[in-house]
N, C-alpha and C positions, 0 to 999 in steps of 0.2 A: 161641344155637341159632337156626338158620334152616332153612326147609324147602326141599328141592330142588324146583324147578319146571320146569327145562328138560329136554328129551329128551336133549340132549348130556350133561348131568351124570349122568343115569341110565345112559347107555351107557358113560360112563367107569367107573362102579362095576361094571357088568356085565362089562366087559372085563378088569379087574384087581381082584381082591377076596379077602378072607378070608371063609370061609363058616362059619356056625354054624346048626345045625338045632335048633329048639325044637319043642315039641309043637303049638303053634298058629301059629308064624311061622318063616320062614326069614330069616336076617340076613346081609347082605352088607356088608362094610366095606372101604373103600379108604382107606389112609393118604394124607395129603396133605403137601406141603412146608410149608404154613402150620401152625405148631405149635399154634395156638389155634382152628382152624376146627372147628366142630361143625355138620354139616348132616345132615338126615334127610329121606328120602323114604319114602312109604307107598304100597304097591301092594296093591290088593284087587281081584281079578279076579271075573268073573261066576260062577266056581265056588263062591264063598262064598255067593252068594244074589242076590236081587233088590236093587234100588238102596237100599231102606230098610235092609236088613241090612248091605250093604257100607258105607254111610255111618255106620252105628252102630259098626262095627268101627273105621273111621278116626277117628271122634270119640273112642272109648275109648283108642286108641293115643295120639292127640294129648294127651288129658287126662292120661294117665300121664306122658308126656314133660314136660309143663308142671309137674306136681307133683314130678317127680324129675329135674331137668335135670342134676344132678351125675352121674347114671348113664350119660349119653350119652357114648360114647367119642369120642376125637378122630378127626377125619377125616370122610369122607362115609359115611353108613350108609343102606342101603335095607332096609326091613322089608317082607317079602312075606307076606301073610296066606295061611295054608293053609285048605283047605275047612272044617276043623273049627272055625276061629275064629268062624265065623258063628253057631254054636249055643252058644258058650261065654259064661259070665257074666263080670262085671267082675273078680271075684276070680281066675278062671282066666287071664284076659288079663294082669292085673297080675302074677301069679306068674310066668308064662312070660316076660314082658318083663323083669322084675327079675332073674331067674336068668340069662338070656342076655346082657343088657347088661353085667352085672358080669363075665361071663366074658371080655369083650373087653379089660378093663383090663390094662395092662402089668404 
């Protein structure tokens, strides 16, 4: 698993993707030719809250992905935090991520 860092990669996913709506996150996945690539990008806008709250959401998503790398689907995935993710607890974030990441499996 690697993290998406470049704007170009984010735009590739935005241009062509499968979409899945969760209660706290929006998931965009782009299949790639590389059959083993697993890349993830996390987007948390100012709608979620101030910097402390946004960073907390990002840390929780990264922690979940590190604990459950097998749930990450193949390809490039962008996870976009919805406004309600800023007030959610760890259990809510883990539940939403787990349910929606499993739905991407073939």
